[in-house]
N, C-alpha and C positions, 0 to 999 in steps of 0.2 A: 764659255759654257764648259762645265766640268764633264769629263769623260767617264767619271765613275760616281756612284752614290751608294748609300747603304741600302740594304734589303728593306722592303716595305713592311716587314714584320717587326713590330716593336721589340726592342731589346737585342735584335740581331745586328751585329757589327760587321758582317761581311760586306766588303766593298765589291760592287758589281758594275759591269758596264752600264752606261746610261740607257742603252737599248733594252735592258732587262728590267723586270719588275721586282723579282725576288732572287735570292741565291738559289742555287740548284736544289739544295736539300729541302728548302721550304716550298719551292715551286712544285716539287713532286709529292708534297703532302696535300696539295690542292686536288680535289676530285677531278678526274679527267673531263667530265662534261663542263665543269666550271672553268678549267684551263682553256678548253676549246671556246667557250663563250667569251672569255677575256680576250683571247686572240682575235676572234672574228669581229667582236664589237669594236676593237681598236682599229683593225684593218678597214672596217666599213665606216669609220668616222662617227660611230654611234657613241658619243662621249658620255651622255647621261647613263646609258646602260653599262658602258665600260666602267665608269666610276662605281656604280652600284655593285657590279660583279667583283671588282677589286676589293671593295669594302667587305663583301661577303667572304671572299677568299682570306682576307686578313683575319676576320672573325673565326673562320673555320680552323685555320692553322694556329691561331693563338689559343684555341680551345675555349673560346667564349660563347660559341653557339654552334649547333649542328648545321650541316649544310642544307641550304634551301635550293630550290630549282634555279638554275641560271636564268638570267633575264635577257630577253631580246629587246631591241630598241622599239619604243612606242612611237606612234606618229606625233605624240604630244611633245617629245623631247627635242 
């Protein structure tokens, strides 16, 4: 398994540790509440909500969509 991968933001070529989602510059462009939601859904194993929050963060940082409210895990996921 690789110890590094590229940042989750399309077009960013920064190589980052496998334990990180994005490079530092892009991570701090993600609104604070959404960063918190990404971390908490990952830690709680709420994979469906985690993936949706990551998709939202990528849209926000890529400039394709304004930020929405972070998502918490539903009982249905």
